[in-house]
Residue, then its C-alpha position, 0 to 999 in steps of 0.5 A: x511532502x507525505x508519508x504513510x506507513x501499514x501493517x502491509x502494502x499491497x502490490x497488486x499482481x506481486x504481493x505483501x510487503x509488511x511494515x513498508x512507508x510509501x513516499x506521496x509528493x505532488x501527487x505521486x509516489x516517490x519513494x517505498x521503503x521498509x519503515x525500519x525505525x519510528x520516524x519523523x511525518x508519517x502517519x501510522x495507518x492501523x487497522x487495514x491496508x494500503x494499496x497501490x493500483x497501478x492506473x488501468x486497473x480499477x478496484x472491482x479487478x483487485x484478486x488478493x489472492x498474492x503471498x506477502x514477500x519476504x526481503x525487501x522490493x525495489x520498485x523504480x520511481x517511474x512505477x510508483x510514481x503509476x501506481x495510486x495508492x488506495x487505503x483500505x479498511x477495515x480488513x480481514x488480516x487471517x485471510x488476508x482479505x477484505x470484508x464486507x464493511x471495506x471501503x477504500x480511501x485514495x492518500x493523496 
């Protein structure tokens, strides 16, 4: 099991989640929860955004034009397991957009 947290997690076509954790087990996302306190086994990913890509979506199709979502978000396990986590770094947090130098890394 791996856990990753970032200032923001982005769900394409839905929006940004502020300070959430994704949990990955056997190559699939199994859980998504709010980071409310320091906890064990969470790798903090500073300066970037974790993007939970739908399996059929390509990186070039992402449009970072959705708002920051307020409140808690609930996604079922089946929907989460069909997402692929990427870490985009560096990221412009003022404009909430990638910059020219932004690269992405698969988090599996």
